[in-house]
C-alpha positions as CSV (number, residue, x, y, z in Angstrom):
1,X,-15.6,6.6,15.9
2,X,-13.8,8.0,19.0
3,X,-14.1,11.7,19.1
4,X,-10.5,11.6,20.1
5,X,-9.5,10.8,17.0
6,X,-9.9,14.3,15.7
7,X,-8.4,15.9,18.6
8,X,-5.3,13.4,18.3
9,X,-5.0,14.2,14.6
10,X,-5.1,18.1,14.8
11,X,-2.1,17.4,17.6
12,X,0.0,15.5,15.4
13,X,-0.8,18.0,12.4
14,X,0.3,21.3,14.6
15,X,3.2,19.6,15.6
16,X,4.8,19.6,11.8
17,X,6.4,22.3,9.8
18,X,6.2,22.4,6.1
19,X,10.0,22.2,6.2
20,X,9.7,19.4,8.3
21,X,7.8,17.3,5.5
22,X,9.3,19.2,2.6
23,X,6.9,21.8,1.6
24,X,7.7,25.5,1.2
25,X,6.4,27.7,4.1
26,X,4.4,30.3,1.6
27,X,4.8,33.4,3.9
28,X,3.5,34.1,7.2
29,X,1.1,31.4,9.3
30,X,-1.4,32.3,11.6
31,X,-1.4,29.1,13.5
32,X,1.4,26.4,13.6
33,X,1.9,23.2,11.9
34,X,0.3,22.1,8.7
35,X,-2.6,23.2,7.1
36,X,-5.5,20.5,6.4
37,X,-4.9,20.7,2.6
38,X,-1.5,19.9,3.2
39,X,-1.9,17.0,5.3
40,X,-4.7,16.0,2.7
41,X,-1.8,16.4,-0.2
42,X,0.7,14.2,1.8
43,X,-1.5,11.7,2.5
44,X,-3.4,11.2,-1.1
45,X,-6.9,12.1,0.5
46,X,-9.2,15.0,0.0
47,X,-9.1,18.1,2.4
48,X,-12.8,17.8,2.9
49,X,-12.1,14.0,4.3
50,X,-9.4,15.3,6.6
51,X,-11.9,17.9,8.0
52,X,-14.3,15.3,8.4
53,X,-12.1,13.5,10.4
54,X,-11.0,16.1,12.7
55,X,-14.4,17.1,13.4
56,X,-15.5,13.5,13.9
57,X,-18.4,13.6,11.3
58,X,-16.6,10.9,8.9
59,X,-17.1,7.0,8.9
60,X,-13.9,4.9,10.1
61,X,-11.1,5.2,8.1
62,X,-9.8,2.0,6.2
63,X,-6.5,0.6,7.5
64,X,-5.1,1.6,4.0
65,X,-6.0,5.4,4.9
66,X,-4.5,5.2,8.3
67,X,-1.2,4.5,7.0
68,X,-1.1,7.2,4.7
69,X,-1.7,9.3,7.6
70,X,0.5,8.1,10.0
71,X,3.2,8.3,6.9
72,X,2.2,11.9,6.3
73,X,2.2,12.9,10.0
74,X,5.8,11.1,10.9
75,X,4.2,8.9,13.9
76,X,6.1,6.5,15.7
77,X,5.0,3.1,16.0
78,X,3.0,3.8,19.3
79,X,1.3,7.0,18.1
80,X,0.6,4.7,14.7
81,X,-1.3,2.1,17.3
82,X,-3.0,4.5,19.0
83,X,-4.5,5.8,15.8
84,X,-5.6,2.5,14.9
85,X,-7.3,2.4,17.8
86,X,-8.9,5.5,18.1
87,X,-10.5,4.6,14.4
88,X,-12.1,1.3,15.6
89,X,-9.3,-1.3,14.0
90,X,-8.7,-4.5,16.5
91,X,-5.4,-4.3,17.5
92,X,-3.3,-7.0,15.5
93,X,-2.6,-10.2,17.0
94,X,-0.6,-13.4,16.1
95,X,-4.1,-14.8,14.4
96,X,-5.0,-11.0,12.7
97,X,-3.2,-9.7,10.0
98,X,-1.2,-6.5,10.7
99,X,-2.2,-3.8,8.6
100,X,0.2,-1.1,10.4
101,X,3.2,-0.2,8.8
102,X,6.0,0.3,11.4
103,X,8.3,3.4,11.2
104,X,11.4,1.3,10.5
105,X,9.5,-0.2,7.3
106,X,8.6,3.3,6.2
107,X,12.2,4.6,6.4
108,X,13.0,1.4,4.1
109,X,10.7,2.4,1.4
110,X,12.0,6.1,1.6
111,X,15.9,4.9,1.5
112,X,15.2,2.4,-1.5
113,X,13.4,5.3,-3.2
114,X,15.4,4.8,-6.3
115,X,13.6,1.5,-6.6
116,X,9.9,1.1,-6.8
117,X,9.1,-0.4,-3.7
118,X,5.5,-1.3,-2.1
119,X,4.4,-2.5,1.3
120,X,1.4,-4.9,1.2
121,X,-0.4,-6.9,4.3
122,X,0.1,-10.7,4.5
123,X,-3.1,-10.9,2.5
124,X,-1.3,-8.9,-0.5
125,X,-3.5,-5.5,0.4
126,X,-1.4,-2.3,-0.6
127,X,-0.7,-0.1,2.4
128,X,2.3,2.0,1.4
129,X,4.2,2.6,-1.9
130,X,6.9,5.2,-2.7
131,X,7.3,7.5,-5.5
132,X,9.0,5.3,-8.2
133,X,6.3,2.8,-7.6
134,X,3.3,5.2,-8.4
135,X,5.3,6.3,-11.7
136,X,5.6,2.5,-12.7
137,X,2.4,1.1,-11.9
138,X,0.0,4.3,-11.1
139,X,-1.3,6.4,-8.4
140,X,-3.3,4.0,-6.2
141,X,-4.6,6.5,-4.2
142,X,-8.0,7.0,-6.1
143,X,-8.5,3.0,-5.5
144,X,-10.8,1.3,-3.3
145,X,-9.3,-0.8,-0.2
146,X,-10.7,-4.0,-2.5
147,X,-8.8,-2.7,-5.5
148,X,-5.9,-1.8,-3.7
149,X,-5.2,-6.0,-3.0
150,X,-3.0,-7.4,-5.8
151,X,-4.7,-10.9,-5.7
152,X,-8.0,-9.2,-6.3
153,X,-6.5,-7.2,-8.9
154,X,-5.1,-10.1,-10.2
155,X,-8.1,-12.2,-10.7
156,X,-10.5,-9.8,-11.6
157,X,-8.8,-8.3,-14.7
158,X,-7.2,-5.1,-12.7
159,X,-3.9,-5.7,-14.1
160,X,-3.9,-5.9,-17.8
161,X,-0.8,-3.9,-18.1
162,X,1.2,-6.5,-16.2
163,X,2.6,-9.7,-17.5
164,X,4.5,-12.9,-16.0
165,X,7.1,-15.0,-17.2
166,X,5.0,-18.0,-16.4
167,X,1.4,-16.6,-15.8
168,X,0.2,-19.9,-14.6
169,X,3.2,-20.6,-12.0
170,X,2.4,-16.9,-11.0
171,X,-1.0,-17.6,-10.4
172,X,-0.5,-20.8,-8.5
173,X,2.6,-19.1,-6.1
174,X,0.0,-16.3,-5.2
175,X,-3.0,-18.2,-4.4
176,X,-1.1,-20.8,-2.8
177,X,0.3,-18.1,-0.6
178,X,-3.3,-16.4,0.2
179,X,-3.9,-20.2,1.5
180,X,-1.2,-20.2,3.9
181,X,-1.5,-17.0,4.9
182,X,-5.3,-17.6,5.9
183,X,-4.4,-20.6,7.6
184,X,-2.0,-18.8,10.0
185,X,-4.4,-15.9,10.6
186,X,-7.7,-18.3,11.5
187,X,-9.2,-14.9,13.4
188,X,-8.6,-12.1,10.8
189,X,-12.0,-10.6,9.2
190,X,-11.2,-9.6,6.1
191,X,-9.0,-12.7,4.5
192,X,-12.1,-14.8,4.5
193,X,-14.3,-12.5,2.6
194,X,-11.7,-11.7,0.1
195,X,-11.2,-15.6,-0.8
196,X,-15.3,-15.6,-0.8
197,X,-15.5,-12.9,-3.2
198,X,-12.7,-14.1,-5.4
199,X,-14.4,-17.8,-5.3
200,X,-17.5,-15.9,-6.3
201,X,-16.0,-13.8,-9.2
202,X,-13.3,-15.4,-10.6
203,X,-13.6,-19.2,-12.6
204,X,-9.7,-18.9,-13.1
205,X,-9.0,-18.2,-9.0
206,X,-11.8,-21.4,-8.3
207,X,-9.7,-23.4,-10.1
208,X,-6.2,-22.3,-8.6
209,X,-7.7,-22.4,-5.2
210,X,-9.3,-26.1,-5.8
211,X,-5.6,-27.5,-6.2
212,X,-4.9,-26.7,-2.4
213,X,-1.5,-25.7,-2.9
214,X,0.2,-24.0,0.0
215,X,2.9,-21.7,-1.1
216,X,5.3,-18.6,-0.1
217,X,5.6,-15.9,-3.1
218,X,8.9,-14.9,-2.7
219,X,10.2,-13.9,-6.4
220,X,8.6,-13.1,-9.9
221,X,9.7,-11.7,-13.3
222,X,7.2,-9.4,-14.9
223,X,6.9,-6.9,-17.8
224,X,5.2,-3.7,-17.4
225,X,3.8,-2.3,-20.6
226,X,3.8,1.4,-19.6
227,X,1.7,3.9,-21.4
228,X,4.8,6.7,-21.5
229,X,8.2,4.8,-21.5
230,X,6.8,1.7,-23.1
231,X,7.5,-2.3,-21.9
232,X,9.7,-2.6,-18.9
233,X,10.7,-6.0,-17.6
234,X,11.8,-6.1,-14.0
235,X,12.8,-8.5,-11.3
236,X,10.4,-8.8,-8.1
237,X,11.7,-9.8,-4.6
238,X,9.5,-10.2,-1.8
239,X,11.1,-9.5,1.6
240,X,8.7,-10.5,4.4
241,X,9.1,-8.2,7.7
242,X,9.7,-10.0,10.9
243,X,6.3,-8.4,12.4
244,X,3.0,-9.2,11.4
245,X,4.0,-10.9,7.9
246,X,4.4,-7.4,6.1
247,X,5.6,-7.6,2.5
248,X,8.4,-5.2,1.1
249,X,8.2,-5.9,-2.2
250,X,11.4,-4.3,-4.5
251,X,11.6,-4.0,-8.0
252,X,14.7,-3.9,-10.0
253,X,16.3,-4.1,-13.5
254,X,20.0,-4.8,-14.1
255,X,21.8,-1.6,-13.6
256,X,23.4,-1.5,-17.2
257,X,20.1,-2.4,-19.1
258,X,17.7,-0.7,-21.2
259,X,14.9,-1.0,-18.7
260,X,17.0,0.7,-15.9
261,X,17.2,3.4,-18.1
262,X,13.7,3.3,-18.5
263,X,13.3,3.3,-14.7
264,X,15.4,6.3,-14.4
265,X,13.1,8.1,-16.7
266,X,9.5,7.4,-14.8
267,X,11.7,8.6,-11.8
268,X,11.7,12.2,-13.6
269,X,8.2,11.9,-15.1
270,X,6.5,10.9,-11.2
271,X,3.7,9.7,-10.6
272,X,1.2,8.2,-13.5
273,X,-2.7,7.7,-13.4
274,X,-3.6,4.2,-12.3
275,X,-4.8,2.3,-15.3
276,X,-8.3,1.0,-15.0
């Protein structure tokens, strides 16, 4: 991993103030900028990991970790692309899946903060989510990169608390969408591995994959059986960003419904542990 990565991270951390990221200053500071533990908290990683990254002693971080660091450090698009290059990630092209979240898309998730919002790559790997999403589905920061993939969790039993109006139709839509994504990004290295592992792991995925359907997944209605506020039924709409096939997934409930009131309560309660 390029030794410049640590230098860049320190420089970006030093230029921020606690107030600029919504944190208290807690008295006089000997050095400007955010402390390592503050950056770690904002990015959802450990302080020890941030220290290793800055000292060049950590393995190359995943795309999801880089996206979290980009958000916490308030990087613009050029800075984020530079961060990904320093960490050894190939610059996405037309035949590779984009796994960076542009600053404009990050702002969109913040401005839609009253609704649960998640951003995934074209292969349904979770890159970013807002606080309302973590309150509804649980905090994903402790998950591995593979377990952050929605299709993987769907077909390996990782989402037992989520039900859909038509489970078979949802499976066909997600698998058809994944097949379409694979054909659009033939040079991507991660997508074939994901499909191979799903074929080896899930009888249900193998059955649906064998139908050779090609779809674009855009909408579903699902019920989340939440451990605190009970069952919540929401509409899930998938918006595709123009750049690299990123998906912005927005969850809503009718404004005067019981489900909307439950979402309001969840926003007060805050992030919940991710069910395993």
